[in-house]
Backbone as a ProteinNet text record, in pm:
[ID]
protein_1_A
[PRIMARY]
MVTLSLTATVSVADGPMLPLGTDLEADSYVVADLTLGAAGSGSESQEVALLPDGGAMTLLAIRATSGGDLVTVTVTPSNGGTDGDDLTVDGVLVVANAGVLEALVAGGPRTVTIENTGAAETRVSVLATLD
[TERTIARY]
-666.3	-720	-796.3	-776.7	-841.5	-924.4	-1046.5	-1130.8	-1132.5	-1105.7	-1109	-1217.8	-1282.4	-1385	-1336	-1328.3	-1287.3	-1412.6	-1444.9	-1563.6	-1521.9	-1554.4	-1522.6	-1620.7	-1645.8	-1731	-1669.5	-1662.2	-1618.3	-1742.5	-1765.6	-1884.5	-1843.3	-1904.5	-1885.9	-2007.8	-1985.8	-2097.8	-2191	-2318.9	-2420.1	-2385.7	-2309.5	-2269.6	-2274.7	-2197.3	-2202.6	-2140.3	-2174.5	-2119.4	-2068.1	-1948.2	-1888	-1853.9	-1932.5	-1898.6	-1780.7	-1683.5	-1561.4	-1539.1	-1635.9	-1619.3	-1594.3	-1519.5	-1491.6	-1448.7	-1460.3	-1405.4	-1276.8	-1175.9	-1045.8	-1012.4	-950.4	-900.2	-748.7	-693.2	-548.5	-502.3	-377.3	-319	-279.9	-233.9	-193.8	-198.7	-185.2	-184.1	-97.5	-60.5	15.6	-46.3	-48.9	-99	8.7	31.6	128.3	68.9	86.1	46.8	172.5	201.9	324.7	291.7	379.4	375.6	507.8	500.3	620.4	633	754.9	780.7	770.8	769.4	764.7	888.9	877.3	990.3	1108.5	1227	1347.3	1371.2	1281.3	1292.8	1389	1425.6	1509.1	1426.1	1295.4	1207	1092.4	1118.1	1013	996.9	1082.7	1081.2	1091.2	1020.2	1027.2	1003.6	1080	1061.6	963.8	873	773	792.6	817.5	825.3	684.4	661.9	528.3	507.9	592.8	568.4	698.7	692.5	812.5	853.3	964	1018.7	927.6	853.1	770.5	630.5	559.1	420	406	282.6	252.1	170.9	210.1	133	6.9	-107.6	-234.6	-304.7	-263.8	-327	-226.8	-223.3	-148.1	-239.3	-266.8	-351.1	-275.2	-271.3	-200.6	-291.2	-295.9	-372.4	-283.5	-268.5	-183.5	-267.3	-262.1	-340	-256.3	-298	-240.7	-352.1	-378.5	-486.1	-622.4	-640.8	-767.3	-780.3	-686.2	-689.6	-596.6	-633.5	-544.8	-425.6	-305.4	-182.5	-100.9	-0.3	84.8	208.1	239.3	362.5	427.1	555.6	627	648.3	615.1	627.3	726.7	827.6	925.1	911.9	861.2	852.1	988.7	1018.2	1147.9	1130.9	1223.7	1232.2	1379.8	1428	1570.9	1646.7	1745.6	1824.9	1773.8	1656.3	1603.8	1488.1	1501	1392.9	1315.2	1183.6	1101	1100.4	1029.3	1015.9	935.7	970.2	893.7	751.3	655.8	515.2	472.7	412.9	355.8	212.4	183.8	50.5	-18.4	-125.3	-203.1	-314.7	-278.8	-376.8	-404.7	-444.4	-487.6	-433.8	-387.8	-348.2	-407.6	-476.8	-526.2	-493.3	-415.8	-385.9	-423.4	-524.7	-575.2	-559.2	-434.7	-406.6	-261.7	-240.5	-105.4	-15.4	-69.2	11.2	59.3	-27.4	11.5	114.9	96.8	193.4	328.6	328.8	453.1	527.2	453.4	514.6	579.6	546.8	605.7	754.6	793.5	934	943	1051.8	1066.9	1041.3	949.8	916.1	809.2	762.7	662.7	726.5	668.1	728.4	724.5	834.3	841.8	854.4	898.7	900.5	860	814.2	795.6	859.3	921.2	969.6	874.7	821.5	724.3	787.5	782	842.7	738.6	731.8	644.8	712.7	643.8	700.1	640.3	555	487.4	552.2	500.3	556.1	500.1	406.6	345.3	361.3	357	359.4	245.4	272.3	175.6	157.7	32.8	0.1	-27.3	36.9	21.5	-21.1	-125.4	-169.7	-145.1	-95.3	-61.2	-125.2	-186	-238	-189.5	-132.3	-86.7	-127.3	-157.4	-194.5	-103.6	-90.3	-7.1	-91.4	-78.1	-149.9	-49.8
-1942.4	-1868.3	-1747	-1634	-1508.2	-1462.2	-1416.8	-1362.6	-1210.9	-1144.9	-999.2	-957.9	-847.6	-794.3	-661.5	-651.4	-528.8	-468.4	-345.1	-278	-147.2	-133	-10.5	5.4	130.3	162.4	280.9	271.1	383.1	440.6	570	636.5	758.9	775	893.8	982.3	1111.3	1202.9	1199.3	1175.2	1164.5	1057.3	955.4	849.6	713.6	621.9	484.6	467.1	355.1	316.6	173.1	148.2	15.7	-35.2	-130.9	-187.6	-284.2	-271.9	-352.1	-438.7	-455.9	-530.8	-678.3	-738.4	-881.5	-930	-1058.7	-1120.6	-1191.6	-1180.6	-1241.9	-1336.8	-1448.7	-1541.9	-1527.1	-1520.3	-1507.3	-1596.6	-1641.8	-1721.7	-1635.3	-1512.5	-1422.4	-1278.8	-1186	-1044.9	-967.5	-847.7	-756.8	-618.1	-545.7	-408.7	-321.7	-205.3	-110.9	28.8	103.7	244.5	325.8	420.7	499.3	646.8	718.6	863.8	910	978	1024.2	1174.8	1219.5	1363	1431.3	1562.3	1640.6	1613.9	1634.3	1616.6	1700.4	1639.2	1708.3	1707.6	1645.1	1645.8	1539.8	1443.8	1332.8	1214.3	1232.6	1122.5	1105.7	1147.7	1145.8	1012	914.5	787.6	671.5	561.5	442.8	318.2	212.5	83.9	-0.3	-69.1	-154.7	-296.6	-389.5	-531.4	-582.3	-644.1	-688.9	-837.1	-920	-1063.2	-1141.4	-1268.2	-1352.9	-1384.9	-1457.1	-1486.4	-1571.8	-1665.3	-1755.2	-1701.9	-1761.1	-1725.1	-1609.7	-1582.9	-1475.4	-1367.2	-1243.2	-1132	-1118.8	-1102.3	-1094.8	-960.5	-879.8	-749.5	-654	-532.2	-423.2	-302.1	-248.8	-130.4	-27.4	95.8	204.5	326.6	396.2	521.2	622.3	741.4	846.3	971.7	1022.8	1141.2	1238.7	1363.9	1467.5	1565.2	1582.7	1672	1629.1	1499.5	1448	1446.2	1507.7	1511.1	1406	1351.2	1259	1335.8	1275.3	1340.2	1242.5	1294.5	1216.9	1166.5	1037.8	977.5	899.7	870.6	787	651	544.9	408.1	333.7	272.6	192	47.2	-41.1	-183.3	-249.9	-343.9	-413	-560.1	-639.1	-781	-814.7	-843.5	-867.5	-740.7	-750.8	-634	-564.5	-601.7	-544.9	-450.2	-327.4	-229.2	-221.6	-207.7	-178.3	-29.1	12.3	155.3	223.3	349.4	428.7	447.2	441	465.7	592.8	684.4	803.1	769.2	770.2	734.8	862.6	897.9	1017.1	978.6	962.1	934	788.3	715.1	576.2	489.6	371.5	269.5	136.9	68.1	-66.2	-152.7	-257.7	-356.2	-491.8	-555	-683.5	-789.3	-805.3	-899.3	-944.4	-1074.1	-1126.9	-1101.2	-1112.7	-1090.6	-947.1	-852.9	-711.5	-681.8	-735.3	-713.8	-773.6	-889.6	-953.9	-865.2	-790.6	-704.4	-579.2	-544.7	-425.9	-443.5	-566.6	-600.8	-753	-804	-948.1	-1024	-1121.8	-1199.5	-1135.5	-1018.7	-946.7	-874.5	-765.2	-688.9	-763.8	-759.5	-813.4	-699.9	-583.8	-460.9	-345.8	-237.9	-112.1	-2.2	91.6	212.2	323.9	391.5	497.7	629.4	726.8	857.2	967	1050.9	1168.4	1275.9	1324.9	1428.9	1566.6	1573.2	1698.5	1774.8	1893.6	1983.8	1961.4	1867.1	1842.3	1695	1668.2	1531	1451.7	1325.8	1242.1	1109	1063.8	931.3	836.5	718.1	619.4	486.9	425.6	292.8	196.5	76.6	-24.1	-155.8	-225.5	-360.8	-445.4	-560.6	-653.6	-795.6	-877.4	-1016.2	-1110.3	-1232.3	-1336.9	-1460.9	-1522.4	-1646.2	-1759
795.9	683.9	736.5	668.7	703.7	584.3	609.5	502.9	514	403.2	396.3	299.6	328.4	239.8	184.9	53.4	-13.4	-75.8	-35.9	-86.3	-152.2	-280.4	-353.3	-467.6	-502.8	-616.6	-689.4	-820	-902.4	-967.8	-944.4	-998.9	-1078.7	-1194.8	-1276.3	-1253.6	-1224.2	-1202.8	-1323.2	-1298.2	-1403.2	-1506.3	-1463.1	-1555.2	-1489.1	-1540.6	-1491.3	-1353.3	-1291	-1161.9	-1176.5	-1127.2	-1138	-998.1	-944.1	-812.8	-827	-737.9	-746	-622.9	-538	-414	-437.8	-345.7	-352	-214	-191	-70.1	-107.9	-22	-45.6	68.3	37.2	137.7	144.1	262.5	279.2	393.3	383.2	490.5	609.8	581.1	689.5	639.6	734.2	697.6	794.9	754.4	839.3	826.7	939.2	943.2	1006.5	949	1006.7	1001.6	1109	1114.8	1142.9	1055.6	1064.6	1080	1146.6	1146	1087.8	973.8	904.9	920.4	947.6	959.6	823.7	826.7	703.5	618.8	488	397.3	446.1	448.3	491.9	641.2	718.3	864.8	917.4	832.2	878.2	924	940.2	980.8	880.6	755.4	654.4	583.1	616.1	545	642.5	609.9	694.6	609.9	640.1	573.8	654.6	583.9	647.7	597.7	690	654	631.4	514.7	480	504.9	446.9	446.4	449.8	491.2	489.9	346.3	330.8	198.5	111.8	169.6	90.4	68.8	-26.4	-51.4	-147.5	-184.8	-279.3	-209.7	-230	-177.6	-262.9	-198.1	-270.6	-258.1	-161.8	-142.3	-81.2	-133	-72.1	-71	47.4	62.2	144.9	95.4	162.6	163.1	278.7	291.7	363.3	303.6	360.5	384.6	508.2	543.9	626.8	621.1	706.2	739.7	867.8	909.5	856.8	836.3	786	635	564	417.4	358.9	244.1	174	119.9	129.8	83.9	-0.6	-68.1	-157.3	-83.4	-104.2	-53.7	-168.6	-151.5	-247.4	-183.9	-257.5	-208.3	-297.9	-235	-308.6	-264.6	-353.8	-320.1	-333.4	-242.8	-245	-213.7	-267.7	-235.7	-228.7	-107.1	-89	-121	-206	-244	-368.3	-417.1	-541	-511.3	-562.6	-550.3	-680.4	-669.7	-786.4	-810.8	-912.7	-941.7	-831.6	-804.2	-708.1	-758.7	-667.1	-697	-626.1	-696.5	-634.3	-597.4	-468	-418.3	-373.4	-442.5	-409.3	-312.9	-186.7	-81.4	-58.2	-163.3	-146	-259.3	-223.4	-320.8	-275.7	-366.3	-339.6	-460.5	-437.5	-541.6	-484.1	-544.2	-494.4	-602.3	-650.3	-756.9	-744.5	-722	-701.3	-821.7	-942.8	-1063	-1075.1	-1044.5	-1050.2	-942.2	-822.3	-714.5	-749.7	-813	-857.3	-957.4	-1038.4	-1139.1	-1079.6	-955.1	-892	-865.4	-831	-807.5	-818.7	-874.6	-895.6	-765.6	-769.3	-650.7	-564.1	-603	-524.3	-407.1	-362.1	-252.2	-119.6	-47.6	89.2	189	138.9	218	125.7	186.3	113.7	197	128.6	194.9	155.6	256	232.6	273.4	182.5	206.9	194.4	295.7	293.7	210	109	23.1	53.7	155.3	188.2	301.9	328	428.9	568.2	584.8	715.2	753.2	883.8	933	869	836.8	765.1	836.1	840.2	896	779.1	784.1	677.9	739.6	682.9	722.6	607.5	641.4	540.6	583.1	486	506.2	389.3	419.2	315.2	353.6	252.7	278.6	199.7	254	195.6	177.4	60.2	32.8	16
[MASK]
+++++++++++++++++++++++++++++++++++++++++++++++++++++++++++++++++++++++++++++++++++++++++++++++++++++++++++++++++++++++++++++++++++

């Protein structure tokens, strides 16, 4: 068993603040760091294996940067031969809910394909957990 700590706060300028932190228990996790070429370079896309066939995915976190700035990538969740809808990720994506992850593609994602849509090389970090 692995314990993960998720820390986040949503704040509105001169308005409310909503703390969203939680601790999660997972049976296993996977981490991947990718460097994707610029769009049209032939190396702008890569598939990442997330989890084995069994179990439920409980967390998917993705961060995409270029030159220190957050950038947009396209993420396609897949399970076997079935692809979910493309997700446009503007820098950061965090989904910490098994039900929501299951809704991305039938059975939950076992792989994601990440595509750089920008004109510069992009670094992408991925963390996923399995319960």
